[in-house]
N, C-alpha and C positions, 0 to 999 in steps of 0.2 A: 585308282589314281588316290592315294594315300593322304593322309590331314596334313604329314608335313610338307609333302611334294606338290600341294596344292599351290597354282600359279592363278592369281587375282586374275579377274576378268579384264581389269584396267590394264594388266600387264599383257595378256593376251590380243585385247582390242591394239596395243600399241605395236606389238609382234605384225598383228597384221597390215597397221600403216606403214612398218617399215618395211615390211614384205611390198606394198605398193609403190613407194618410193626408189626400189631397187629393181621393180620390175622393167622389163623392156616396152618402151612405148612403140605401137604399129603407127606408122607412119598414115597421115591423112584420115586416123580413125577417130577423131574428137574424143582424146585422152583414154581410148583405150589403151588398156596394157595386157603383158602376157605374163601370168603366175604360175606356179607351180601348183595346181589343183589338189594333188594330194596334201601337199604341205599347209594350204589352205582348209582342206575338210579337217585336216587332225586339229587345228587350233580353233575351229569352229565346234568341233566336238568338245575339245577340255572346254572351251568357253560355254557349250550346252553344259557340262558338268560341272563347271564351278560357281554358275550363277544360283541354281539351288541351294549350294554351299551358303554362298554369300547372304541370301536372301534368309535361309534361316540364321546366319548370324547375326544380319540385322534385326530379325524379329526377336532374336534372344537380347540383344540390346535394346530393343523398345521393352521387351517384358521387365526387363532390369532396371530400366529407365522408370518403367511406369510404378514397380513394386517400389523403387526408392522414393517417389514423389506419391504415395499411398502412404507408405511406413514416417515418410515427413509430414505429412497431412494429419496422421494418426497422433504424431509426436507433439505437433503444434496444437492438436486440438486439445491435448492432454496438457499443455503449458498452459492454455487459453483457461481451461476447466479450472486447474491450480490457483492461477491468479485471482480468478473469479471468487474462489472459495477463501481466497487468503484474505481479498478485499472485505470479503461478508464480515471476515471474523475481526479484521481491525476495523470496519462500522460498529459492528456489535461492540466492541470494545470501548469504540469512541463514543459510542451512546450510554455506555454504562458508565464509563468515566465522568460525560456530561450531568448523568444522573446523580453521580456520587458526589460530583462537585456543586449541583444544586441543593442536594439535599444539606452539603457541609455549610452554601451560603446560609440555608434558611434555618440550621440548627445556630450558626454565629449572629443572624441576625434577632431571633429569639432571645439567645443569651444577653447580646446587647440591650436589648428592650427590657428585659427582666432586671438586668443591672440598675439599670437606668429608673424603673420604676423602685425597686430597692434603695437607692441610693436616695428617691425622692422621701420613700415611705419612712427609710430613716432617718433624714433630716427633719421630717415632721413629727416623728417620736422624741428625737433629741431636743426641739424645739419646744415640745409640748412637755418633756420632762424640765425643761431648763425654766420655762413659763411657770411649771407648778412648786417647783424649787424654789424660782424669785417670789412666788406668791408667799409659799411657805415661811421662807427665810423673810418676809416683809410682813407677814403675820407675828413671825416670833420677834423680830427686831420690836414690831410695834408694842407687844405684850410686855417684851423686855424695856422699853423706854416707860410704857406704863407704871411697871413694877418699879422701877429705878427714881420714876417722878413720885410715886406714892411711896418710896422709901425716902424720899427725901420729901416731902411734905409731912410725913409722921415723924422726923428726925427734926425738922423745922418746928412742928406743933408741940412736942415733947420738948424742944429747948427752949419755947415761949414758956411753958409750963414752969420750968426749972429756975426760971427767973423772976 
């Protein structure tokens, strides 16, 4: 029996049912019928030959299915591993980003503190400079006033002598 002329076991079983349907019933035999023995034997022989072939096909299909399932599982595992690796990389990047942000925040806070301290120190320096300038100018003004009064007194004294 060649592969192309192979009849499926279902078709052979259907043939047997048809043969029983067309068979002659024997009266008072409780459902017994007369069938062509040679034809039944031929169908049963074909059925015997087709079953191992169909079983091989079924086993091949199951093997293919198992291979597909195995390949799918490997691919799924690979996808999961890849996703886990990407998640780790992203987590590391986020950690680095957080550390960089913290360093930037710390640097900004330090710079702002130093700026406040420098403003305070420069304010004190300017205030001290202006106080010393004020004191110096006050002394100079006092000296000028004293010199001016001395000049006025000397001029007044000289004017009294001339008179």
